[in-house]
C-alpha positions as CSV (number, residue, x, y, z in Angstrom):
1,X,-76.4,-32.0,21.5
2,X,-77.4,-31.3,18.6
3,X,-73.8,-32.2,17.4
4,X,-73.5,-35.2,18.4
5,X,-76.2,-36.6,17.1
6,X,-75.0,-35.1,13.4
7,X,-71.7,-37.5,13.8
8,X,-73.9,-40.5,15.4
9,X,-75.9,-40.4,12.3
10,X,-72.9,-39.4,9.4
11,X,-71.2,-42.7,11.8
12,X,-74.6,-45.0,11.1
13,X,-74.3,-43.4,7.3
14,X,-78.3,-42.5,8.1
15,X,-77.3,-39.5,5.0
16,X,-81.0,-38.6,4.4
17,X,-81.7,-38.0,8.7
18,X,-77.8,-36.1,8.9
19,X,-79.5,-33.9,6.0
20,X,-82.8,-33.5,8.1
21,X,-80.4,-32.6,11.2
22,X,-78.0,-30.0,9.2
23,X,-81.6,-28.7,7.7
24,X,-83.0,-28.1,11.1
25,X,-80.2,-26.5,11.7
26,X,-79.3,-24.4,9.5
27,X,-83.5,-23.0,10.0
28,X,-82.5,-22.4,13.3
29,X,-80.3,-20.0,12.3
30,X,-81.8,-18.1,9.6
31,X,-84.3,-17.6,12.2
32,X,-81.8,-16.0,14.6
33,X,-80.8,-13.9,11.1
34,X,-77.5,-15.4,11.1
35,X,-77.5,-15.5,7.4
36,X,-73.7,-16.8,6.8
37,X,-74.5,-19.8,10.2
38,X,-77.5,-20.9,7.5
39,X,-75.6,-20.6,4.4
40,X,-73.1,-23.3,6.0
41,X,-75.4,-26.0,7.3
42,X,-76.9,-26.2,4.1
43,X,-73.5,-26.2,2.5
44,X,-72.2,-28.8,4.0
45,X,-76.1,-30.6,3.3
46,X,-75.2,-29.8,-0.3
47,X,-72.1,-32.4,0.3
48,X,-74.0,-34.6,2.1
49,X,-75.7,-35.4,-0.9
50,X,-73.0,-35.2,-3.4
51,X,-70.4,-37.5,-1.2
52,X,-72.8,-39.7,0.5
53,X,-75.8,-39.9,-1.4
54,X,-74.1,-39.8,-5.2
55,X,-76.8,-37.2,-6.2
56,X,-75.8,-34.5,-8.1
57,X,-78.5,-33.2,-8.6
58,X,-79.9,-32.8,-5.8
59,X,-76.9,-31.1,-4.4
60,X,-77.0,-28.4,-7.7
61,X,-80.4,-27.8,-6.1
62,X,-79.0,-27.1,-2.7
63,X,-76.4,-24.7,-4.0
64,X,-78.8,-22.7,-6.1
65,X,-81.2,-22.4,-3.2
66,X,-78.9,-20.8,-1.1
67,X,-76.7,-18.7,-4.3
68,X,-80.4,-17.4,-4.3
69,X,-80.9,-16.8,-0.4
70,X,-80.2,-12.8,0.9
71,X,-76.4,-12.0,0.8
72,X,-75.7,-15.2,-0.4
73,X,-75.8,-14.5,-4.6
74,X,-71.7,-13.5,-3.2
75,X,-71.0,-17.1,-2.1
76,X,-68.0,-18.5,-3.0
77,X,-68.0,-22.1,-1.7
78,X,-72.1,-22.7,-4.0
79,X,-70.4,-21.1,-7.0
80,X,-67.2,-23.8,-6.5
81,X,-70.2,-26.6,-5.8
82,X,-71.2,-25.4,-9.2
83,X,-69.1,-24.7,-10.8
84,X,-67.2,-28.2,-10.0
85,X,-70.4,-30.3,-11.5
86,X,-70.4,-28.3,-14.1
87,X,-67.3,-29.7,-15.4
88,X,-68.1,-33.0,-13.9
89,X,-70.6,-33.2,-16.4
90,X,-68.7,-31.4,-18.8
91,X,-69.9,-29.0,-19.4
92,X,-67.1,-26.3,-19.9
93,X,-69.3,-22.9,-20.2
94,X,-71.0,-23.6,-17.4
95,X,-68.1,-23.9,-15.4
96,X,-65.9,-21.4,-16.4
97,X,-69.0,-18.9,-15.5
98,X,-69.0,-19.7,-12.3
99,X,-64.5,-20.0,-11.8
100,X,-65.3,-16.0,-12.9
101,X,-67.9,-16.0,-11.0
102,X,-66.6,-16.8,-8.1
103,X,-62.6,-15.1,-8.8
104,X,-63.5,-11.4,-7.4
105,X,-64.9,-12.4,-4.6
106,X,-62.1,-15.3,-2.8
107,X,-59.4,-13.2,-1.0
108,X,-57.1,-16.3,0.5
109,X,-54.6,-16.3,-1.8
110,X,-54.5,-20.2,-1.6
111,X,-58.0,-20.1,-3.3
112,X,-57.4,-17.8,-5.4
113,X,-55.3,-20.1,-7.0
114,X,-56.8,-23.6,-7.1
115,X,-59.8,-21.2,-9.2
116,X,-57.5,-20.1,-11.3
117,X,-55.6,-24.2,-12.1
118,X,-59.1,-25.3,-12.3
119,X,-60.4,-21.6,-14.6
120,X,-56.9,-23.1,-17.0
121,X,-57.7,-27.1,-16.2
122,X,-61.2,-26.1,-17.6
123,X,-60.4,-24.5,-20.0
124,X,-57.5,-27.0,-21.5
125,X,-60.5,-30.0,-21.2
126,X,-63.0,-27.4,-23.1
127,X,-60.3,-27.6,-26.4
128,X,-59.1,-24.4,-25.8
129,X,-55.2,-23.6,-27.3
130,X,-52.1,-23.4,-24.7
131,X,-51.4,-19.3,-25.0
132,X,-55.0,-19.3,-23.8
133,X,-54.5,-21.8,-20.8
134,X,-50.6,-21.0,-19.6
135,X,-51.8,-17.4,-18.1
136,X,-54.6,-18.6,-16.0
137,X,-51.9,-21.6,-15.2
138,X,-48.4,-19.3,-14.0
139,X,-51.4,-16.8,-12.1
140,X,-52.3,-20.0,-10.0
141,X,-48.5,-20.0,-8.6
142,X,-47.8,-16.2,-8.3
């Protein structure tokens, strides 16, 4: 029933109401001791703030809250979202710092390749030389 409500809210572009519904699901999961589900639901909230409401500050606040939660400091999707937000704001050092935190936590080869590519791209945007950037792109190809 909750998933159906969420689909209806999304279809009607009722984003704030959708955020409230997802938050209720996240809160219930946390109370039941399922922090993983709570983090996933809150990450959905961050994406709604960013992708549907164009509210990067709100998305950042949610991601930072996730990272401060129990066992949340190693939650890769939140780290990657923060890196994306920092990159969008042209804060390359901060974006790279988030990617550096995420790098040792990524276990999937595809995600690792994407992370290395992003590191290279951000380094290049920040003015790094080709000699500094090339290893990131090569690592992405491995």
